[in-house]
Structure formats: structure tokens, C-alpha cells
C-alpha positions as CSV (number, residue, x, y, z in Angstrom):
1,M,-18.9,20.5,33.2
2,K,-17.2,18.9,30.1
3,Q,-15.2,15.8,30.9
4,T,-11.5,15.6,29.8
5,I,-10.9,13.0,27.2
6,N,-8.2,11.4,25.1
7,I,-8.6,10.9,21.4
8,F,-7.5,7.8,19.4
9,W,-7.2,8.8,15.7
10,F,-7.6,5.8,13.4
11,R,-5.7,6.0,10.2
12,R,-4.0,3.0,8.6
13,D,-5.0,0.7,11.4
14,L,-8.6,-0.1,11.0
15,R,-9.0,-2.7,13.6
16,L,-9.7,-2.9,17.4
17,D,-7.4,-5.8,18.2
18,D,-3.6,-5.7,18.5
19,N,-3.6,-1.9,17.7
20,R,-0.7,-0.3,19.4
21,G,-1.9,3.3,19.5
22,L,-5.4,2.3,20.6
23,Y,-3.9,0.1,23.3
24,E,-1.7,3.0,24.6
25,S,-4.7,5.4,24.6
26,L,-6.6,3.1,26.8
27,Q,-3.9,2.9,29.5
28,G,-4.6,6.4,30.9
29,E,-7.2,7.7,33.3
30,H,-9.4,9.5,30.8
31,Q,-12.0,8.1,28.5
32,V,-11.1,7.7,24.9
33,M,-13.0,9.1,21.8
34,P,-12.3,7.0,18.7
35,L,-11.9,9.3,15.6
36,F,-11.5,8.8,11.9
37,I,-11.0,11.7,9.4
38,F,-11.8,11.3,5.8
39,D,-9.1,13.6,4.5
40,S,-10.5,15.9,1.8
41,D,-6.9,16.7,0.5
42,I,-6.5,13.0,-0.3
43,L,-10.1,12.2,-1.4
44,E,-10.5,15.1,-3.8
45,Q,-7.9,13.3,-6.0
46,L,-9.8,10.0,-6.2
47,P,-12.5,8.9,-8.6
48,Q,-16.1,8.9,-7.4
49,E,-16.4,5.1,-7.2
50,D,-13.1,4.3,-5.5
51,A,-13.2,0.8,-4.0
52,R,-10.7,1.8,-1.3
53,V,-13.0,4.6,0.0
54,T,-15.9,2.2,0.1
55,F,-13.8,-0.4,1.9
56,I,-12.6,2.1,4.5
57,Y,-16.2,3.3,5.1
58,E,-17.6,-0.2,5.4
59,T,-14.8,-1.3,7.7
60,L,-15.4,1.7,10.0
61,Q,-19.2,0.9,10.0
62,A,-18.3,-2.7,11.1
63,I,-16.0,-1.3,13.9
64,D,-18.8,1.1,14.9
65,D,-21.4,-1.7,15.0
66,T,-19.1,-3.7,17.4
67,L,-18.5,-0.7,19.6
68,Q,-22.1,0.3,19.8
69,K,-23.3,-3.3,20.6
70,D,-20.6,-4.2,23.1
71,F,-19.5,-0.9,24.6
72,G,-22.1,1.7,23.9
73,S,-19.5,3.7,22.0
74,S,-19.1,4.9,18.5
75,V,-16.4,6.0,16.0
76,V,-16.6,9.8,15.4
77,L,-16.3,10.3,11.6
78,H,-15.3,13.7,10.1
79,Y,-14.7,14.8,6.5
80,G,-12.3,17.7,5.8
81,K,-8.7,18.8,6.3
82,P,-7.3,17.1,9.5
83,L,-5.8,20.3,11.0
84,E,-9.2,22.1,10.6
85,I,-11.0,19.1,12.2
86,F,-8.7,19.3,15.2
87,K,-9.2,23.0,15.5
88,Q,-13.0,22.3,15.7
89,L,-12.5,19.5,18.2
90,V,-10.5,21.6,20.7
91,Q,-13.4,24.1,20.7
92,T,-15.9,21.4,21.7
93,H,-13.9,19.1,24.0
94,Y,-11.3,19.2,26.8
95,I,-8.6,17.0,25.3
96,D,-5.6,15.8,27.3
97,T,-3.8,13.7,24.6
98,V,-4.2,12.6,21.0
99,Y,-2.9,9.1,20.3
100,T,-2.3,7.7,16.8
101,N,0.1,5.4,15.0
102,H,3.1,6.4,12.8
103,D,2.7,7.0,9.1
104,Y,5.8,7.2,7.0
105,E,4.7,8.8,3.7
106,P,5.9,12.4,3.0
107,Y,2.4,13.9,3.0
108,A,1.5,12.2,6.3
109,I,4.7,13.3,8.0
110,K,4.1,16.9,7.1
111,R,0.4,16.7,8.2
112,D,1.3,15.2,11.5
113,Q,4.0,17.8,12.2
114,A,1.4,20.6,11.6
115,I,-1.1,18.9,13.9
116,K,1.5,18.3,16.6
117,S,2.5,21.9,16.5
118,F,-1.1,23.1,16.8
119,L,-1.9,20.8,19.7
120,K,1.2,21.8,21.5
121,E,0.0,25.4,21.4
122,Q,-3.2,24.2,23.1
123,N,-1.2,22.2,25.7
124,I,-2.4,18.9,24.2
125,D,0.1,16.0,23.8
126,F,0.3,14.2,20.5
127,K,1.7,10.7,20.9
128,T,2.3,8.3,18.0
129,Y,3.5,4.7,18.0
130,K,5.0,2.1,15.7
131,D,2.2,-0.2,14.5
132,Q,2.1,-1.0,10.7
133,V,5.6,-2.5,10.6
134,I,7.8,-4.7,12.7
135,Y,10.9,-2.4,12.0
136,E,10.8,1.2,10.9
137,K,13.0,4.2,10.1
138,N,16.4,3.5,11.6
139,D,15.6,0.2,13.3
140,I,17.5,-1.8,10.7
141,V,20.6,0.0,9.5
142,K,24.2,-0.9,8.6
143,N,26.9,-0.8,11.3
144,D,27.9,2.7,10.3
145,G,24.2,3.9,10.8
146,T,23.4,4.3,7.1
147,P,20.4,2.7,5.5
148,Y,20.6,-0.6,3.5
149,L,20.1,0.0,-0.2
150,V,20.1,-3.7,-1.1
151,Y,17.3,-6.0,-0.1
152,T,19.2,-9.2,0.7
153,P,21.5,-7.9,3.5
154,Y,18.6,-5.8,4.9
155,M,16.4,-9.0,5.0
156,K,19.2,-11.0,6.7
157,Q,19.7,-8.3,9.3
158,W,15.9,-8.0,9.8
159,K,15.6,-11.8,10.4
160,S,18.7,-11.8,12.7
161,Q,17.2,-9.0,14.8
162,F,13.8,-10.5,14.8
163,K,15.0,-13.8,16.1
164,S,16.6,-12.2,19.2
165,Q,13.5,-10.2,20.2
166,F,10.2,-10.9,21.7
167,L,7.2,-9.8,19.5
168,N,4.7,-8.0,21.6
169,T,1.0,-7.9,20.8
170,Y,-1.4,-5.4,22.2
171,D,-4.6,-6.7,23.8
172,T,-7.1,-3.8,23.8
173,K,-10.2,-5.8,24.7
174,P,-9.9,-5.5,28.6
175,N,-9.9,-1.7,28.3
176,L,-12.4,-1.0,25.5
177,F,-14.9,-0.1,28.2
178,K,-12.9,3.1,28.6
179,L,-14.2,4.4,25.3
180,V,-16.4,7.5,25.5
181,K,-20.1,6.4,25.6
182,Q,-21.9,7.8,22.6
183,T,-24.5,6.1,20.5
184,S,-25.8,8.8,18.2
185,V,-22.9,10.3,16.4
186,A,-23.9,12.0,13.1
187,H,-21.8,10.4,10.4
188,N,-20.8,11.7,7.0
189,N,-22.0,9.0,4.5
190,L,-20.3,8.3,1.2
191,S,-22.6,10.4,-0.9
192,E,-22.2,13.5,1.4
193,M,-18.5,13.2,0.7
194,G,-19.1,13.0,-3.1
195,F,-18.5,9.3,-3.4
196,K,-20.6,6.3,-4.6
197,T,-20.5,2.8,-3.3
198,S,-18.0,1.0,-5.6
199,S,-19.1,-2.1,-7.6
200,Q,-15.5,-3.4,-7.1
201,K,-15.1,-5.2,-3.8
202,I,-11.8,-5.7,-1.9
203,K,-11.6,-9.5,-1.3
204,N,-11.0,-11.1,2.0
205,Y,-7.4,-12.3,2.5
206,S,-6.5,-16.0,2.8
207,I,-3.5,-17.1,4.8
208,S,-4.3,-20.8,5.4
209,P,-1.4,-23.0,6.4
210,E,-1.8,-24.7,2.9
211,L,-1.4,-21.3,1.1
212,I,1.7,-20.4,3.1
213,Q,3.3,-23.8,2.7
214,T,2.7,-24.0,-1.1
215,Y,3.4,-20.3,-1.6
216,E,6.9,-20.7,-3.1
217,A,5.6,-23.3,-5.6
218,T,2.6,-21.4,-6.8
219,R,3.2,-17.7,-6.4
220,N,4.6,-17.1,-9.9
221,F,1.7,-18.6,-11.8
222,P,-1.1,-16.0,-12.3
223,G,-3.6,-18.6,-13.6
224,E,-3.6,-20.4,-10.2
225,D,-4.8,-17.3,-8.2
226,S,-3.0,-18.6,-5.1
227,T,-1.9,-15.3,-3.7
228,S,-3.0,-14.3,-0.2
229,R,-4.7,-11.0,-1.1
230,L,-3.2,-9.5,2.1
231,G,-2.1,-6.3,0.4
232,P,-5.1,-4.0,1.0
233,H,-5.6,-5.4,4.5
234,L,-2.0,-4.5,5.4
235,R,-2.4,-1.2,3.7
236,F,-5.4,-0.2,5.7
237,G,-4.5,-2.1,8.8
238,T,-7.5,-4.4,9.0
239,V,-5.0,-7.0,10.0
240,S,-2.0,-6.7,12.3
241,I,1.4,-7.1,10.8
242,R,2.5,-8.8,14.0
243,A,-0.2,-11.5,13.6
244,M,0.8,-12.0,9.9
245,V,4.5,-12.4,10.7
246,K,3.7,-14.8,13.5
247,K,1.7,-16.9,11.0
248,A,4.5,-16.9,8.5
249,T,7.1,-17.9,11.0
250,A,4.8,-20.6,12.5
251,E,4.5,-22.2,9.1
252,K,8.3,-21.8,8.6
253,N,7.9,-20.5,5.1
254,E,10.8,-18.2,4.4
255,I,9.5,-16.9,1.0
256,F,6.2,-15.8,2.4
257,W,8.0,-14.1,5.3
258,Q,10.4,-12.4,2.9
259,E,7.5,-10.9,1.0
260,L,6.4,-9.1,4.2
261,I,10.0,-8.0,4.7
262,W,10.1,-6.5,1.2
263,R,7.3,-4.2,2.3
264,E,9.3,-2.9,5.2
265,F,12.5,-2.5,3.1
266,F,10.6,-0.2,0.7
267,M,9.0,1.7,3.6
268,Q,12.4,2.5,5.2
269,I,13.8,3.5,1.8
270,L,10.9,6.0,1.3
271,W,11.4,7.3,4.9
272,H,15.1,7.9,4.3
273,F,14.8,9.1,0.8
274,P,11.4,11.0,0.4
275,H,12.6,12.6,-2.9
276,S,12.2,9.1,-4.5
277,T,8.5,9.7,-4.8
278,T,9.1,11.9,-7.8
279,Q,12.8,11.4,-8.7
280,S,14.8,8.4,-9.7
281,F,16.8,7.1,-6.8
282,K,19.8,6.9,-9.2
283,P,19.8,10.5,-10.5
284,Q,21.5,9.7,-13.8
285,Y,18.3,7.8,-14.8
286,D,16.5,11.1,-14.9
287,R,18.5,11.9,-18.0
288,I,16.7,9.2,-20.0
289,V,14.8,10.7,-22.9
290,W,11.4,9.1,-22.6
291,R,9.2,8.9,-25.7
292,N,6.0,9.3,-23.6
293,N,3.7,8.5,-26.6
294,E,0.2,9.2,-25.3
295,S,-1.6,6.9,-27.6
296,E,0.7,4.0,-26.7
297,F,0.2,4.8,-23.0
298,K,-3.6,4.6,-23.6
299,A,-3.2,1.2,-25.3
300,W,-1.1,0.0,-22.4
301,C,-3.7,1.3,-19.8
302,E,-6.6,-0.4,-21.7
303,G,-4.8,-3.7,-22.2
304,K,-4.6,-3.4,-26.0
305,T,-0.9,-3.7,-26.6
306,G,-1.2,-6.9,-28.7
307,Y,0.9,-8.8,-26.1
308,P,-1.6,-11.1,-24.4
309,L,0.2,-11.5,-21.0
310,V,0.7,-7.7,-20.7
311,D,-3.0,-7.1,-21.7
312,A,-4.3,-9.7,-19.3
313,G,-2.6,-8.0,-16.4
314,M,-3.9,-4.6,-17.3
315,R,-7.4,-5.8,-17.9
316,Q,-7.4,-7.7,-14.6
317,M,-6.4,-4.6,-12.7
318,N,-8.9,-2.4,-14.5
319,E,-11.8,-4.8,-13.8
320,T,-10.9,-6.0,-10.3
321,G,-8.4,-3.6,-8.7
322,F,-5.8,-6.4,-8.4
323,M,-3.0,-7.7,-10.6
324,H,-0.8,-10.7,-10.0
325,N,2.6,-9.7,-8.7
326,R,4.6,-11.6,-11.4
327,V,2.5,-9.8,-14.1
328,R,3.1,-6.4,-12.5
329,M,6.8,-6.8,-13.1
330,L,6.1,-7.6,-16.8
331,V,3.7,-4.8,-17.5
332,G,5.9,-2.3,-15.7
333,S,9.0,-3.4,-17.7
334,F,7.0,-3.3,-20.9
335,L,5.9,0.3,-20.3
336,C,9.4,1.6,-19.4
337,K,11.5,-0.5,-21.7
338,H,9.4,-1.5,-24.7
339,L,7.5,1.8,-25.0
340,L,10.1,4.1,-23.3
341,I,7.3,5.7,-21.2
342,D,8.4,7.3,-17.9
343,W,7.9,5.0,-14.9
344,R,6.1,7.8,-13.1
345,W,3.2,7.6,-15.6
346,G,2.8,3.9,-14.8
347,E,3.2,4.5,-11.0
348,A,0.4,7.1,-11.1
349,Y,-1.9,4.8,-13.1
350,F,-1.4,1.9,-10.6
351,A,-2.0,4.4,-7.7
352,E,-5.4,5.1,-9.2
353,K,-6.4,1.5,-9.9
354,L,-4.8,-0.9,-7.3
355,H,-6.7,-1.7,-4.2
356,D,-3.5,-2.5,-2.4
357,Y,-1.7,0.6,-3.6
358,E,1.0,1.5,-1.1
359,M,3.3,4.4,-2.0
360,A,6.5,2.9,-0.8
361,S,6.1,-0.5,-2.5
362,N,4.6,0.9,-5.7
363,I,7.4,3.4,-6.2
364,G,10.0,0.9,-5.1
365,N,8.8,-1.7,-7.6
366,W,8.3,0.8,-10.5
367,Q,11.9,2.1,-10.0
368,W,13.0,-1.5,-9.9
369,V,11.6,-2.4,-13.3
370,A,12.8,0.9,-14.8
371,G,16.3,0.1,-13.4
372,C,16.6,3.5,-11.6
373,G,15.8,2.5,-8.0
374,V,17.7,1.0,-5.1
375,D,18.6,-2.7,-5.7
376,A,17.1,-2.4,-9.2
377,A,17.1,-4.8,-12.1
378,P,19.9,-3.9,-14.4
379,Y,18.7,-1.7,-17.3
380,F,19.7,-4.4,-19.8
381,R,17.3,-6.9,-18.2
382,I,14.3,-6.6,-20.5
383,F,11.5,-9.2,-20.1
384,N,10.4,-10.9,-23.3
385,P,6.5,-10.7,-23.0
386,T,6.1,-13.7,-25.3
387,T,8.6,-16.2,-23.6
388,Q,7.1,-15.1,-20.2
389,I,3.9,-16.9,-21.3
390,E,5.8,-20.1,-21.7
391,K,7.3,-19.7,-18.2
392,Y,4.3,-18.6,-16.2
393,D,1.1,-19.2,-18.2
394,K,1.9,-22.2,-20.4
395,N,-1.7,-23.5,-20.6
396,L,-3.0,-19.9,-21.2
397,E,-5.3,-20.1,-18.2
398,Y,-4.7,-16.5,-17.1
399,I,-4.7,-15.1,-20.7
400,K,-8.0,-16.9,-21.6
401,Q,-9.6,-15.5,-18.5
402,W,-8.7,-11.9,-19.1
403,V,-8.0,-11.7,-22.9
404,P,-10.6,-14.1,-24.4
405,D,-10.2,-12.3,-27.7
406,F,-6.5,-13.0,-28.0
407,Q,-6.9,-15.3,-31.0
408,E,-9.6,-13.3,-32.8
409,L,-9.1,-11.0,-35.8
410,T,-10.2,-8.1,-33.6
411,Y,-7.3,-8.5,-31.2
412,P,-4.7,-5.8,-31.9
413,T,-1.4,-6.6,-33.5
414,P,1.7,-6.0,-31.3
415,I,2.2,-2.3,-30.6
416,V,5.9,-2.7,-31.1
417,D,8.3,-5.5,-32.2
418,H,10.1,-7.0,-29.3
419,T,13.6,-7.2,-30.9
420,F,13.3,-3.6,-32.2
421,A,12.0,-2.3,-28.8
422,R,14.8,-4.1,-26.9
423,E,17.6,-2.6,-29.1
424,R,16.0,0.9,-28.9
425,C,15.8,0.7,-25.1
426,L,19.4,-0.4,-24.7
427,S,20.5,2.5,-27.0
428,V,18.4,5.2,-25.2
429,Y,19.5,4.0,-21.7
430,K,23.2,3.7,-22.7
431,E,23.1,7.3,-24.0
432,A,21.6,8.6,-20.8
433,L,24.0,6.7,-18.5
434,Q,27.3,7.6,-20.3
């Protein structure tokens, strides 16, 4: 007779420790089958050598190795449409409850609703938990119940609430013996899913006390490479946000802590305003008449604009899947304001290239530089790509690393004159916003 099991569905939480949904799944009487689904709807849109897919696959292999060695268990991997996979699973298993952690992106919300409805028809519970953020959805709102649209008051309320609450962590280790015993699960490998192992590697993160303590002094200088590289690890949940916030508060570094809060600010904005994935938060900005010159967009993508700091950022991202945050602001502003190319074009290119791509933050930051989002930079704030070098890369360390040809005759002349571009931008924006 088939045993009744629970399923824990890994998604953006690729770790065994301090994983809320996994912890909850292990509290019941039934054994738990760990599951991961490579979602074909998502993967079909990605390039063959996507470093993020390689990272997910290798992380799951490492989890699987641990489970096999210590608990005689294994992560069951599937490739396909999640709803179809669950339809197969209910044919082959007696399932009591499916456990997972919340996801807040529009596609994920729709997917989960469909799966919950299907499981309900089968008399199977679908339980999800808050795991990838400290505060979600309506946890931090104004007194009248409406969402914050400006970061600073949101951040202050976040900190105030946090200081009055105990931060739980979820120790799964004592109950991992409850995982279903299975040592020979047939796995889809990367090539069977149409992917190759990427030559780009997602770096390990660094959050030493020194890095956190000097974060404010060093974070704006791309040549120093002193950022934590936490982004992809938070994105895929290989680290717990609770552990990271505890570290930030232990070192008493407000700036590092506030960067983590920015992530949650943008997540709650996306949850409250899902239309902002494709539309300007401030609708009048969708009246801007973008030039959308394709050859200029190509030059921007390739790091051939003739502005060395802009080109350094784009070349760094193309080669490594990472771009320094200060430079992201500059290249984004340059695309929207110097070239008058729609922010959505830039957002889509970052989505393809960045290892730490997270929809909420990417859209939030692109709308910020374009001036059309919540708490955005005013439209007349236009970064000067030349004076930014003096401020943030005075010794040209970053530029020399990524644009070694910047003083050679082969280096392109500037794609547009800064003063001309600034005046043109102000004129086009003013006309749209009248």
C-alpha cells in the first residue's frame, strides 16, 4: 500500500537551514518528499548558457548530496509546467499537504492560485509561508492601511516594527530524518532541459564584519569591488534573509541594513501594484515619446557609447553577470535620458544578463532612473557621465579594468553630446508631463 506523504516544494529558498516552509512541512506526522520543478514556461525564455540555471542546478545537486549522505533522501527534480507536474504526482502518490514559501511576482501568484485550486479538488491542502522577506504584502502600511510610496517613511516604520518584534529562525535539522527515503531518483540534467553549463559563475557572497562596517565608505566606488555579492543568494534563497538582517543589526551598520530594506520596499510595491511590471507607476510618464533608436540601443548594450563609465558598466555585466550598483544608476539614466530609450528596453536587457535579477528591484530601480516610479528621481535629475568619473572612479581603476581601449583611436566617439542630450530630454519630458 502506498504511504501518505507531504511535499515540500523548493522555489526561491534553495537551502535546508532556516527555511520556513520546509520547517513547517516537517512538523506533521507524514514523511516529506522534497521537490523542485524546473518551470518550462520560465526556462524557455532564457538563453542556453544561463548562469542562473546552472547555479540553481548545482545548488540542488549540493542539497541532494547532503540529503543522500546524511538522511538517505533525495530532491525530486522535474522539468515542465508546474500544474502538469502536480497532476502527475497525484497519480503516483497519496499526498496530504503541499508546503511551499510565498512568491510575490505576478506570474508566481497566478501559478500558485491554479495549483491551489487543482489540489483543493483532490482534497490536498496547499500551505505557503513567508520566508524570503522579513515583512511582506500589508505588513508595513500607513495608518490608513494604504501602502507606502516613499522609501524613507517605509524604512523608518520597518525599523520601528522590527525593533519591537522577536525574529524567529526555523531549525529544520532535528526533523530532516522525516524526509522520504529515496536514493535513486532519476533527475533531468541540464542538457536534457536544453541548457549548457554556463562559463559564468555566480560568486560566493561576502559579509564579513569588515565589509559591513566599511560598507558606507566604500559602496559607491566600483573600482574597489567591495560589495557583498549577496544579490543572487537572496534571489534564489541560498541564504536566509533573517540571518542576513541579524548580521547587519549585529554590526550596527544602518546603511547595509537599509539596502536590505530597499529590497522589501520594492517587493511590496510590486505586490500592491502588479501593473508596474509593464506600465509606468506615474501614468503620465507613459506619454513620453521615446526615440527608441535601435542602433543606439545596440551600442549601449555592447558598451560602445563613447562614455567610458557607462561602457565599463555594460561590459562588466555582459562578461560577468554583475554590475556595480552605483554604475547601474548611471547606465540606466543614460539610456532613458541621454538616448530617450524606453526604460522597459533596459529592464528587459538587465533581466537577461544580471545574475541577481529580481523583478521587483529591477523594475523599481529602472522606473526610479526614468523618473516614472514611486519615490523616483525627479525627471530633471540627469547624471553627467563624465563628472561621475571624477566622483566615483577618479583614478580610473574601474574604467581601465573594463574599457582598456578607452584612450585608443579605436574607442568610439561619444554617441551623443551631453549638453544637447540633457536639453532634448528636458524638452521631451516637459511636453509629456504638461
